[in-house]
N, C-alpha and C positions, 0 to 999 in steps of 0.2 A: 503494500499500499504505501502511497506519494503524499507527502505531504501536501494538502492545498495549496499553500501561501508561496513555501519554498521548492514545492517540487524534490524534496528528498525524502526516502525512508525514514520509518523510523528509527530504526536498526543505525542506517547510516547517522542519522542526527544523533544516537547516544552514544556511536564510535565517536564523532569527531567532539562531542564534550568531554568524555572522557579521555582524549587527544589532550584536549585544552587545560583539563584540570593536572594532566602530569608536566606538561610545559610549564603550569604555572608553578608545580611545586620544587621546579628543580631551577627556575630563575630564582626563587624565595631562597632557597638553599644556598646558590651561589651568592647571592645580596649579602647570605649573612655571612657569608666567609671573607667577602669584602668587608664588610661592616665590622668583622672582627681583626681585621690587618688594618684597618684603618685605627682602630682602638687601640692596637699595639705598640702604634706608634709612639703615642704619649710617654707611657712608661720607659719606652727604650731611650727616649730622647732625656727623661731625667734621670733614668741610670746613667746614661753618658754624662752629663753634666756633675751627676753628684760626683763620677767619679774624679773627672776632672776638678772639683772642688778638692778632694781628696788628696789626689797627687802635686797640688798647689801648695796645699797646705803642709805637707809634708816636708816640699822643698825648703818653705820658707821657717817651719820650724821642726827639727827631725825629732825632737826629742816628746812629740805629741803625736807620732805616726801610730803608736799603738791605740792611742784612743780614736782618733782619726778612722782611723782602719775599724773599729768596732761602729762606731757612729754611721761609717758608709755602709758596712754589712747591713745593719738594722733599714736604713733608708732603702738601699736596694733590694731587700727581702721586702719592703711593703709596697714598692713601685711594682715590682714583679708579681707580688697579690692581687694587683690591678688587673694587669694583663690576662691572669689565669683564671680570674673572674669571669673576665671579657669571652675567653674560652670558653669557661663553661655556661654562660646565657646564652651562646651560639648552640648550642647541644638544649637547652629547656625552651626558649620561645620557636 
């Protein structure tokens, strides 16, 4: 049986609808990954700036190297936690 308005059978219309749903799902999955990639840029830049600061601080006052390194590790861990949170949200949403 052909649909009166479009001239397409119901079976064909259902098949096209399923294809559109699959295409939409694939596009959304790709956009989630792109969003995560963009979200990971911030923590990456933050860790880079923190490492730069720790290196400069150690060069200026070598006796504080241990304290600066400890603070750098804590800051880098917090920044990395943000990136991991974004990674997990990709799979949840």
